[in-house]
PDB file of N, CA, C and O in Angstrom:
ATOM      1  N   UNK A   1       0.822  -1.198   0.000  1.00  0.00           N
ATOM      2  CA  UNK A   1       0.000   0.000   0.000  1.00  0.00           C
ATOM      3  C   UNK A   1       0.870   1.268   0.000  1.00  0.00           C
ATOM      4  O   UNK A   1       0.504   2.289  -0.582  1.00  0.00           O
ATOM      5  N   UNK A   2       2.022   1.174   0.664  1.00  0.00           N
ATOM      6  CA  UNK A   2       2.903   2.338   0.716  1.00  0.00           C
ATOM      7  C   UNK A   2       3.418   2.718  -0.664  1.00  0.00           C
ATOM      8  O   UNK A   2       3.542   3.902  -0.978  1.00  0.00           O
ATOM      9  N   UNK A   3       3.720   1.722  -1.489  1.00  0.00           N
ATOM     10  CA  UNK A   3       4.236   2.015  -2.822  1.00  0.00           C
ATOM     11  C   UNK A   3       3.197   2.739  -3.659  1.00  0.00           C
ATOM     12  O   UNK A   3       3.546   3.549  -4.517  1.00  0.00           O
ATOM     13  N   UNK A   4       1.911   2.452  -3.414  1.00  0.00           N
ATOM     14  CA  UNK A   4       0.846   3.128  -4.153  1.00  0.00           C
ATOM     15  C   UNK A   4       0.788   4.609  -3.779  1.00  0.00           C
ATOM     16  O   UNK A   4       0.635   5.465  -4.649  1.00  0.00           O
ATOM     17  N   UNK A   5       0.909   4.904  -2.505  1.00  0.00           N
ATOM     18  CA  UNK A   5       0.914   6.302  -2.064  1.00  0.00           C
ATOM     19  C   UNK A   5       2.138   7.040  -2.596  1.00  0.00           C
ATOM     20  O   UNK A   5       2.047   8.204  -2.985  1.00  0.00           O
ATOM     21  N   UNK A   6       3.265   6.368  -2.611  1.00  0.00           N
ATOM     22  CA  UNK A   6       4.480   6.983  -3.151  1.00  0.00           C
ATOM     23  C   UNK A   6       4.315   7.251  -4.642  1.00  0.00           C
ATOM     24  O   UNK A   6       4.700   8.314  -5.127  1.00  0.00           O
ATOM     25  N   UNK A   7       3.746   6.295  -5.370  1.00  0.00           N
ATOM     26  CA  UNK A   7       3.540   6.473  -6.814  1.00  0.00           C
ATOM     27  C   UNK A   7       2.585   7.624  -7.093  1.00  0.00           C
ATOM     28  O   UNK A   7       2.835   8.430  -7.990  1.00  0.00           O
ATOM     29  N   UNK A   8       1.495   7.713  -6.339  1.00  0.00           N
ATOM     30  CA  UNK A   8       0.541   8.813  -6.526  1.00  0.00           C
ATOM     31  C   UNK A   8       1.204  10.137  -6.180  1.00  0.00           C
ATOM     32  O   UNK A   8       0.988  11.137  -6.865  1.00  0.00           O
ATOM     33  N   UNK A   9       2.004  10.154  -5.131  1.00  0.00           N
ATOM     34  CA  UNK A   9       2.717  11.368  -4.753  1.00  0.00           C
ATOM     35  C   UNK A   9       3.683  11.831  -5.830  1.00  0.00           C
ATOM     36  O   UNK A   9       3.751  13.021  -6.139  1.00  0.00           O
ATOM     37  N   UNK A  10       4.425  10.902  -6.397  1.00  0.00           N
ATOM     38  CA  UNK A  10       5.361  11.245  -7.478  1.00  0.00           C
ATOM     39  C   UNK A  10       4.606  11.733  -8.701  1.00  0.00           C
ATOM     40  O   UNK A  10       5.014  12.700  -9.344  1.00  0.00           O
ATOM     41  N   UNK A  11       3.502  11.063  -9.024  1.00  0.00           N
ATOM     42  CA  UNK A  11       2.672  11.449 -10.171  1.00  0.00           C
ATOM     43  C   UNK A  11       2.180  12.887 -10.014  1.00  0.00           C
ATOM     44  O   UNK A  11       2.266  13.683 -10.949  1.00  0.00           O
ATOM     45  N   UNK A  12       1.660  13.217  -8.820  1.00  0.00           N
ATOM     46  CA  UNK A  12       1.165  14.573  -8.581  1.00  0.00           C
ATOM     47  C   UNK A  12       2.309  15.580  -8.508  1.00  0.00           C
ATOM     48  O   UNK A  12       2.144  16.725  -8.929  1.00  0.00           O
ATOM     49  N   UNK A  13       3.447  15.182  -7.990  1.00  0.00           N
ATOM     50  CA  UNK A  13       4.605  16.077  -7.935  1.00  0.00           C
ATOM     51  C   UNK A  13       5.060  16.458  -9.336  1.00  0.00           C
ATOM     52  O   UNK A  13       5.376  17.621  -9.591  1.00  0.00           O
ATOM     53  N   UNK A  14       5.096  15.495 -10.242  1.00  0.00           N
ATOM     54  CA  UNK A  14       5.451  15.801 -11.628  1.00  0.00           C
ATOM     55  C   UNK A  14       4.439  16.771 -12.221  1.00  0.00           C
ATOM     56  O   UNK A  14       4.818  17.702 -12.932  1.00  0.00           O
ATOM     57  N   UNK A  15       3.156  16.564 -11.936  1.00  0.00           N
ATOM     58  CA  UNK A  15       2.123  17.479 -12.420  1.00  0.00           C
ATOM     59  C   UNK A  15       2.304  18.883 -11.879  1.00  0.00           C
ATOM     60  O   UNK A  15       2.142  19.855 -12.617  1.00  0.00           O
ATOM     61  N   UNK A  16       2.634  19.006 -10.607  1.00  0.00           N
ATOM     62  CA  UNK A  16       2.843  20.330 -10.001  1.00  0.00           C
ATOM     63  C   UNK A  16       4.059  21.009 -10.622  1.00  0.00           C
ATOM     64  O   UNK A  16       4.023  22.207 -10.903  1.00  0.00           O
ATOM     65  N   UNK A  17       5.126  20.260 -10.836  1.00  0.00           N
ATOM     66  CA  UNK A  17       6.328  20.827 -11.465  1.00  0.00           C
ATOM     67  C   UNK A  17       5.995  21.332 -12.866  1.00  0.00           C
ATOM     68  O   UNK A  17       6.409  22.428 -13.243  1.00  0.00           O
ATOM     69  N   UNK A  18       5.250  20.544 -13.638  1.00  0.00           N
ATOM     70  CA  UNK A  18       4.867  20.987 -14.981  1.00  0.00           C
ATOM     71  C   UNK A  18       3.952  22.202 -14.933  1.00  0.00           C
ATOM     72  O   UNK A  18       4.042  23.077 -15.794  1.00  0.00           O
ATOM     73  N   UNK A  19       3.074  22.267 -13.940  1.00  0.00           N
ATOM     74  CA  UNK A  19       2.185  23.421 -13.791  1.00  0.00           C
ATOM     75  C   UNK A  19       2.991  24.683 -13.506  1.00  0.00           C
ATOM     76  O   UNK A  19       2.772  25.715 -14.139  1.00  0.00           O
ATOM     77  N   UNK A  20       3.912  24.607 -12.567  1.00  0.00           N
ATOM     78  CA  UNK A  20       4.744  25.770 -12.234  1.00  0.00           C
ATOM     79  C   UNK A  20       5.592  26.167 -13.437  1.00  0.00           C
ATOM     80  O   UNK A  20       5.734  27.355 -13.729  1.00  0.00           O
ATOM     81  N   UNK A  21       6.160  25.179 -14.141  1.00  0.00           N
ATOM     82  CA  UNK A  21       6.970  25.468 -15.325  1.00  0.00           C
ATOM     83  C   UNK A  21       6.138  26.171 -16.392  1.00  0.00           C
ATOM     84  O   UNK A  21       6.605  27.135 -17.000  1.00  0.00           O
ATOM     85  N   UNK A  22       4.912  25.703 -16.629  1.00  0.00           N
ATOM     86  CA  UNK A  22       4.093  26.314 -17.676  1.00  0.00           C
ATOM     87  C   UNK A  22       3.655  27.722 -17.289  1.00  0.00           C
ATOM     88  O   UNK A  22       3.513  28.581 -18.159  1.00  0.00           O
ATOM     89  N   UNK A  23       3.441  27.970 -16.014  1.00  0.00           N
ATOM     90  CA  UNK A  23       3.061  29.318 -15.574  1.00  0.00           C
ATOM     91  C   UNK A  23       4.250  30.269 -15.707  1.00  0.00           C
ATOM     92  O   UNK A  23       4.082  31.413 -16.128  1.00  0.00           O
ATOM     93  N   UNK A  24       5.429  29.812 -15.356  1.00  0.00           N
ATOM     94  CA  UNK A  24       6.615  30.675 -15.373  1.00  0.00           C
ATOM     95  C   UNK A  24       7.156  30.934 -16.774  1.00  0.00           C
ATOM     96  O   UNK A  24       7.696  32.013 -17.019  1.00  0.00           O
ATOM     97  N   UNK A  25       7.034  29.999 -17.689  1.00  0.00           N
ATOM     98  CA  UNK A  25       7.707  30.134 -18.977  1.00  0.00           C
ATOM     99  C   UNK A  25       6.813  30.596 -20.114  1.00  0.00           C
ATOM    100  O   UNK A  25       7.324  30.969 -21.170  1.00  0.00           O
ATOM    101  N   UNK A  26       5.517  30.584 -19.940  1.00  0.00           N
ATOM    102  CA  UNK A  26       4.617  30.895 -21.044  1.00  0.00           C
ATOM    103  C   UNK A  26       3.962  32.252 -20.842  1.00  0.00           C
ATOM    104  O   UNK A  26       3.620  32.633 -19.722  1.00  0.00           O
ATOM    105  N   UNK A  27       3.792  32.978 -21.950  1.00  0.00           N
ATOM    106  CA  UNK A  27       3.052  34.237 -21.882  1.00  0.00           C
ATOM    107  C   UNK A  27       1.604  33.975 -21.488  1.00  0.00           C
ATOM    108  O   UNK A  27       0.957  34.814 -20.861  1.00  0.00           O
ATOM    109  N   UNK A  28       1.108  32.807 -21.862  1.00  0.00           N
ATOM    110  CA  UNK A  28      -0.274  32.428 -21.571  1.00  0.00           C
ATOM    111  C   UNK A  28      -0.354  31.583 -20.297  1.00  0.00           C
ATOM    112  O   UNK A  28      -1.390  30.975 -20.027  1.00  0.00           O
ATOM    113  N   UNK A  29       0.706  31.540 -19.530  1.00  0.00           N
ATOM    114  CA  UNK A  29       0.760  30.688 -18.350  1.00  0.00           C
ATOM    115  C   UNK A  29      -0.295  30.983 -17.310  1.00  0.00           C
ATOM    116  O   UNK A  29      -0.691  30.096 -16.555  1.00  0.00           O
ATOM    117  N   UNK A  30      -0.756  32.228 -17.262  1.00  0.00           N
ATOM    118  CA  UNK A  30      -1.782  32.599 -16.289  1.00  0.00           C
ATOM    119  C   UNK A  30      -3.076  31.830 -16.540  1.00  0.00           C
ATOM    120  O   UNK A  30      -3.850  31.592 -15.612  1.00  0.00           O
ATOM    121  N   UNK A  31      -3.312  31.442 -17.789  1.00  0.00           N
ATOM    122  CA  UNK A  31      -4.520  30.665 -18.084  1.00  0.00           C
ATOM    123  C   UNK A  31      -4.526  29.341 -17.336  1.00  0.00           C
ATOM    124  O   UNK A  31      -5.590  28.791 -17.050  1.00  0.00           O
ATOM    125  N   UNK A  32      -3.342  28.827 -17.016  1.00  0.00           N
ATOM    126  CA  UNK A  32      -3.273  27.545 -16.330  1.00  0.00           C
ATOM    127  C   UNK A  32      -3.672  27.648 -14.864  1.00  0.00           C
ATOM    128  O   UNK A  32      -3.740  26.633 -14.171  1.00  0.00           O
ATOM    129  N   UNK A  33      -3.934  28.849 -14.387  1.00  0.00           N
ATOM    130  CA  UNK A  33      -4.421  28.998 -13.021  1.00  0.00           C
ATOM    131  C   UNK A  33      -5.911  28.702 -12.930  1.00  0.00           C
ATOM    132  O   UNK A  33      -6.444  28.557 -11.830  1.00  0.00           O
ATOM    133  N   UNK A  34      -6.589  28.611 -14.065  1.00  0.00           N
ATOM    134  CA  UNK A  34      -8.001  28.236 -14.052  1.00  0.00           C
ATOM    135  C   UNK A  34      -8.107  26.756 -13.701  1.00  0.00           C
ATOM    136  O   UNK A  34      -7.301  25.940 -14.147  1.00  0.00           O
ATOM    137  N   UNK A  35      -9.097  26.428 -12.910  1.00  0.00           N
ATOM    138  CA  UNK A  35      -9.227  25.079 -12.352  1.00  0.00           C
ATOM    139  C   UNK A  35      -9.218  23.962 -13.402  1.00  0.00           C
ATOM    140  O   UNK A  35      -8.468  23.001 -13.234  1.00  0.00           O
ATOM    141  N   UNK A  36     -10.025  24.042 -14.489  1.00  0.00           N
ATOM    142  CA  UNK A  36     -10.003  22.908 -15.441  1.00  0.00           C
ATOM    143  C   UNK A  36      -8.630  22.688 -16.080  1.00  0.00           C
ATOM    144  O   UNK A  36      -8.197  21.548 -16.251  1.00  0.00           O
ATOM    145  N   UNK A  37      -7.950  23.774 -16.431  1.00  0.00           N
ATOM    146  CA  UNK A  37      -6.627  23.623 -17.037  1.00  0.00           C
ATOM    147  C   UNK A  37      -5.601  23.120 -16.021  1.00  0.00           C
ATOM    148  O   UNK A  37      -4.712  22.338 -16.358  1.00  0.00           O
ATOM    149  N   UNK A  38      -5.735  23.572 -14.790  1.00  0.00           N
ATOM    150  CA  UNK A  38      -4.841  23.096 -13.741  1.00  0.00           C
ATOM    151  C   UNK A  38      -5.018  21.599 -13.521  1.00  0.00           C
ATOM    152  O   UNK A  38      -4.039  20.860 -13.413  1.00  0.00           O
ATOM    153  N   UNK A  39      -6.264  21.160 -13.457  1.00  0.00           N
ATOM    154  CA  UNK A  39      -6.523  19.730 -13.271  1.00  0.00           C
ATOM    155  C   UNK A  39      -6.010  18.920 -14.453  1.00  0.00           C
ATOM    156  O   UNK A  39      -5.501  17.812 -14.284  1.00  0.00           O
ATOM    157  N   UNK A  40      -6.149  19.486 -15.655  1.00  0.00           N
ATOM    158  CA  UNK A  40      -5.642  18.775 -16.831  1.00  0.00           C
ATOM    159  C   UNK A  40      -4.142  18.567 -16.741  1.00  0.00           C
ATOM    160  O   UNK A  40      -3.643  17.486 -17.051  1.00  0.00           O
ATOM    161  N   UNK A  41      -3.421  19.597 -16.319  1.00  0.00           N
ATOM    162  CA  UNK A  41      -1.968  19.462 -16.213  1.00  0.00           C
ATOM    163  C   UNK A  41      -1.597  18.515 -15.076  1.00  0.00           C
ATOM    164  O   UNK A  41      -0.723  17.664 -15.237  1.00  0.00           O
ATOM    165  N   UNK A  42      -2.258  18.661 -13.927  1.00  0.00           N
ATOM    166  CA  UNK A  42      -1.908  17.815 -12.787  1.00  0.00           C
ATOM    167  C   UNK A  42      -2.197  16.343 -13.039  1.00  0.00           C
ATOM    168  O   UNK A  42      -1.421  15.478 -12.633  1.00  0.00           O
ATOM    169  N   UNK A  43      -3.312  16.053 -13.709  1.00  0.00           N
ATOM    170  CA  UNK A  43      -3.723  14.662 -13.881  1.00  0.00           C
ATOM    171  C   UNK A  43      -3.466  14.122 -15.279  1.00  0.00           C
ATOM    172  O   UNK A  43      -3.348  12.910 -15.457  1.00  0.00           O
ATOM    173  N   UNK A  44      -3.375  14.999 -16.277  1.00  0.00           N
ATOM    174  CA  UNK A  44      -3.270  14.537 -17.653  1.00  0.00           C
ATOM    175  C   UNK A  44      -1.917  14.719 -18.292  1.00  0.00           C
ATOM    176  O   UNK A  44      -1.806  14.650 -19.516  1.00  0.00           O
ATOM    177  N   UNK A  45      -0.880  14.950 -17.501  1.00  0.00           N
ATOM    178  CA  UNK A  45       0.433  15.204 -18.097  1.00  0.00           C
ATOM    179  C   UNK A  45       0.972  14.037 -18.905  1.00  0.00           C
ATOM    180  O   UNK A  45       1.735  14.286 -19.838  1.00  0.00           O
ATOM    181  N   UNK A  46       0.638  12.779 -18.624  1.00  0.00           N
ATOM    182  CA  UNK A  46       1.148  11.720 -19.518  1.00  0.00           C
ATOM    183  C   UNK A  46       0.609  11.853 -20.942  1.00  0.00           C
ATOM    184  O   UNK A  46       1.293  11.499 -21.902  1.00  0.00           O
ATOM    185  N   UNK A  47      -0.612  12.361 -21.077  1.00  0.00           N
ATOM    186  CA  UNK A  47      -1.169  12.566 -22.415  1.00  0.00           C
ATOM    187  C   UNK A  47      -0.391  13.634 -23.169  1.00  0.00           C
ATOM    188  O   UNK A  47      -0.198  13.524 -24.380  1.00  0.00           O
ATOM    189  N   UNK A  48       0.058  14.672 -22.458  1.00  0.00           N
ATOM    190  CA  UNK A  48       0.843  15.719 -23.105  1.00  0.00           C
ATOM    191  C   UNK A  48       2.170  15.156 -23.600  1.00  0.00           C
ATOM    192  O   UNK A  48       2.593  15.460 -24.715  1.00  0.00           O
ATOM    193  N   UNK A  49       2.829  14.338 -22.779  1.00  0.00           N
ATOM    194  CA  UNK A  49       4.093  13.742 -23.201  1.00  0.00           C
ATOM    195  C   UNK A  49       3.895  12.799 -24.374  1.00  0.00           C
ATOM    196  O   UNK A  49       4.729  12.746 -25.278  1.00  0.00           O
ATOM    197  N   UNK A  50       2.809  12.063 -24.367  1.00  0.00           N
ATOM    198  CA  UNK A  50       2.528  11.152 -25.485  1.00  0.00           C
ATOM    199  C   UNK A  50       2.366  11.949 -26.772  1.00  0.00           C
ATOM    200  O   UNK A  50       2.866  11.549 -27.823  1.00  0.00           O
ATOM    201  N   UNK A  51       1.665  13.079 -26.688  1.00  0.00           N
ATOM    202  CA  UNK A  51       1.463  13.928 -27.856  1.00  0.00           C
ATOM    203  C   UNK A  51       2.801  14.478 -28.358  1.00  0.00           C
ATOM    204  O   UNK A  51       3.047  14.506 -29.564  1.00  0.00           O
ATOM    205  N   UNK A  52       3.648  14.907 -27.454  1.00  0.00           N
ATOM    206  CA  UNK A  52       4.949  15.453 -27.834  1.00  0.00           C
ATOM    207  C   UNK A  52       5.810  14.372 -28.486  1.00  0.00           C
ATOM    208  O   UNK A  52       6.480  14.634 -29.485  1.00  0.00           O
ATOM    209  N   UNK A  53       5.796  13.173 -27.933  1.00  0.00           N
ATOM    210  CA  UNK A  53       6.583  12.072 -28.500  1.00  0.00           C
ATOM    211  C   UNK A  53       6.069  11.712 -29.887  1.00  0.00           C
ATOM    212  O   UNK A  53       6.863  11.484 -30.800  1.00  0.00           O
ATOM    213  N   UNK A  54       4.747  11.658 -30.057  1.00  0.00           N
ATOM    214  CA  UNK A  54       4.182  11.348 -31.374  1.00  0.00           C
ATOM    215  C   UNK A  54       4.572  12.402 -32.403  1.00  0.00           C
ATOM    216  O   UNK A  54       4.924  12.069 -33.535  1.00  0.00           O
ATOM    217  N   UNK A  55       4.512  13.663 -32.015  1.00  0.00           N
ATOM    218  CA  UNK A  55       4.872  14.740 -32.935  1.00  0.00           C
ATOM    219  C   UNK A  55       6.355  14.673 -33.303  1.00  0.00           C
ATOM    220  O   UNK A  55       6.720  14.864 -34.463  1.00  0.00           O
ATOM    221  N   UNK A  56       7.191  14.406 -32.326  1.00  0.00           N
ATOM    222  CA  UNK A  56       8.626  14.293 -32.602  1.00  0.00           C
ATOM    223  C   UNK A  56       8.904  13.114 -33.526  1.00  0.00           C
ATOM    224  O   UNK A  56       9.738  13.219 -34.426  1.00  0.00           O
ATOM    225  N   UNK A  57       8.221  11.997 -33.318  1.00  0.00           N
ATOM    226  CA  UNK A  57       8.415  10.825 -34.171  1.00  0.00           C
ATOM    227  C   UNK A  57       7.977  11.121 -35.603  1.00  0.00           C
ATOM    228  O   UNK A  57       8.657  10.738 -36.555  1.00  0.00           O
ATOM    229  N   UNK A  58       6.840  11.804 -35.755  1.00  0.00           N
ATOM    230  CA  UNK A  58       6.370  12.152 -37.101  1.00  0.00           C
ATOM    231  C   UNK A  58       7.353  13.086 -37.796  1.00  0.00           C
ATOM    232  O   UNK A  58       7.633  12.918 -38.983  1.00  0.00           O
ATOM    233  N   UNK A  59       7.878  14.065 -37.072  1.00  0.00           N
ATOM    234  CA  UNK A  59       8.866  14.972 -37.658  1.00  0.00           C
ATOM    235  C   UNK A  59      10.129  14.226 -38.054  1.00  0.00           C
ATOM    236  O   UNK A  59      10.716  14.513 -39.097  1.00  0.00           O
ATOM    237  N   UNK A  60      10.552  13.281 -37.243  1.00  0.00           N
ATOM    238  CA  UNK A  60      11.733  12.482 -37.573  1.00  0.00           C
ATOM    239  C   UNK A  60      11.489  11.657 -38.828  1.00  0.00           C
ATOM    240  O   UNK A  60      12.359  11.573 -39.694  1.00  0.00           O
ATOM    241  N   UNK A  61      10.318  11.049 -38.932  1.00  0.00           N
ATOM    242  CA  UNK A  61      10.013  10.225 -40.104  1.00  0.00           C
ATOM    243  C   UNK A  61       9.966  11.085 -41.372  1.00  0.00           C
ATOM    244  O   UNK A  61      10.442  10.661 -42.425  1.00  0.00           O
ATOM    245  N   UNK A  62       9.391  12.290 -41.273  1.00  0.00           N
ATOM    246  CA  UNK A  62       9.380  13.202 -42.427  1.00  0.00           C
ATOM    247  C   UNK A  62      10.801  13.587 -42.813  1.00  0.00           C
ATOM    248  O   UNK A  62      11.132  13.622 -43.998  1.00  0.00           O
ATOM    249  N   UNK A  63      11.639  13.874 -41.828  1.00  0.00           N
ATOM    250  CA  UNK A  63      13.026  14.239 -42.094  1.00  0.00           C
ATOM    251  C   UNK A  63      13.761  13.077 -42.751  1.00  0.00           C
ATOM    252  O   UNK A  63      14.510  13.272 -43.708  1.00  0.00           O
ATOM    253  N   UNK A  64      13.547  11.874 -42.239  1.00  0.00           N
ATOM    254  CA  UNK A  64      14.206  10.690 -42.795  1.00  0.00           C
ATOM    255  C   UNK A  64      13.763  10.452 -44.236  1.00  0.00           C
ATOM    256  O   UNK A  64      14.588  10.141 -45.095  1.00  0.00           O
ATOM    257  N   UNK A  65      12.467  10.596 -44.506  1.00  0.00           N
ATOM    258  CA  UNK A  65      11.951  10.421 -45.862  1.00  0.00           C
ATOM    259  C   UNK A  65      12.532  11.477 -46.800  1.00  0.00           C
ATOM    260  O   UNK A  65      12.927  11.167 -47.924  1.00  0.00           O
ATOM    261  N   UNK A  66      12.583  12.717 -46.335  1.00  0.00           N
ATOM    262  CA  UNK A  66      13.143  13.804 -47.141  1.00  0.00           C
ATOM    263  C   UNK A  66      14.619  13.538 -47.440  1.00  0.00           C
ATOM    264  O   UNK A  66      15.085  13.796 -48.550  1.00  0.00           O
ATOM    265  N   UNK A  67      15.344  13.029 -46.463  1.00  0.00           N
ATOM    266  CA  UNK A  67      16.758  12.725 -46.646  1.00  0.00           C
ATOM    267  C   UNK A  67      16.956  11.613 -47.673  1.00  0.00           C
ATOM    268  O   UNK A  67      17.866  11.686 -48.499  1.00  0.00           O
ATOM    269  N   UNK A  68      16.108  10.583 -47.627  1.00  0.00           N
ATOM    270  CA  UNK A  68      16.209   9.488 -48.594  1.00  0.00           C
ATOM    271  C   UNK A  68      15.896   9.968 -50.003  1.00  0.00           C
ATOM    272  O   UNK A  68      16.558   9.572 -50.962  1.00  0.00           O
ATOM    273  N   UNK A  69      14.883  10.824 -50.126  1.00  0.00           N
ATOM    274  CA  UNK A  69      14.518  11.351 -51.446  1.00  0.00           C
ATOM    275  C   UNK A  69      15.661  12.186 -52.010  1.00  0.00           C
ATOM    276  O   UNK A  69      15.997  12.056 -53.187  1.00  0.00           O
ATOM    277  N   UNK A  70      16.262  13.043 -51.185  1.00  0.00           N
ATOM    278  CA  UNK A  70      17.386  13.859 -51.643  1.00  0.00           C
ATOM    279  C   UNK A  70      18.577  12.984 -52.031  1.00  0.00           C
ATOM    280  O   UNK A  70      19.289  13.288 -52.988  1.00  0.00           O
ATOM    281  N   UNK A  71      18.791  11.916 -51.299  1.00  0.00           N
ATOM    282  CA  UNK A  71      19.892  11.007 -51.603  1.00  0.00           C
ATOM    283  C   UNK A  71      19.667  10.318 -52.948  1.00  0.00           C
ATOM    284  O   UNK A  71      20.605  10.158 -53.728  1.00  0.00           O
ATOM    285  N   UNK A  72      18.429   9.912 -53.221  1.00  0.00           N
ATOM    286  CA  UNK A  72      18.108   9.266 -54.494  1.00  0.00           C
ATOM    287  C   UNK A  72      18.195  10.249 -55.656  1.00  0.00           C
ATOM    288  O   UNK A  72      18.587   9.868 -56.759  1.00  0.00           O
ATOM    289  N   UNK A  73      17.838  11.496 -55.422  1.00  0.00           N
ATOM    290  CA  UNK A  73      17.901  12.504 -56.479  1.00  0.00           C
ATOM    291  C   UNK A  73      19.342  12.844 -56.853  1.00  0.00           C
ATOM    292  O   UNK A  73      19.603  13.253 -57.985  1.00  0.00           O
ATOM    293  N   UNK A  74      20.263  12.683 -55.937  1.00  0.00           N
ATOM    294  CA  UNK A  74      21.667  12.972 -56.220  1.00  0.00           C
ATOM    295  C   UNK A  74      22.286  11.911 -57.115  1.00  0.00           C
ATOM    296  O   UNK A  74      23.285  12.176 -57.783  1.00  0.00           O
ATOM    297  N   UNK A  75      21.719  10.729 -57.141  1.00  0.00           N
ATOM    298  CA  UNK A  75      22.274   9.632 -57.954  1.00  0.00           C
ATOM    299  C   UNK A  75      21.964   9.792 -59.385  1.00  0.00           C
ATOM    300  O   UNK A  75      22.358   8.957 -60.199  1.00  0.00           O
TER     301      UNK A  75
END
């Protein structure tokens, strides 16, 4: 049972860190002080990371495809 409380604590701590980071670094950070957006960051941060990873992977695949096309055109 203790490990569950520790896991929930770490999960919420990461959410709080991301909330503070988004408030401090963004011009629109004040919007995150609204309750629904705050809850989204505190509880939904894994979804944000998943979105960022998917976008980075898509950009990498586009770059790789572009590189292969340029390589074939040089031949």
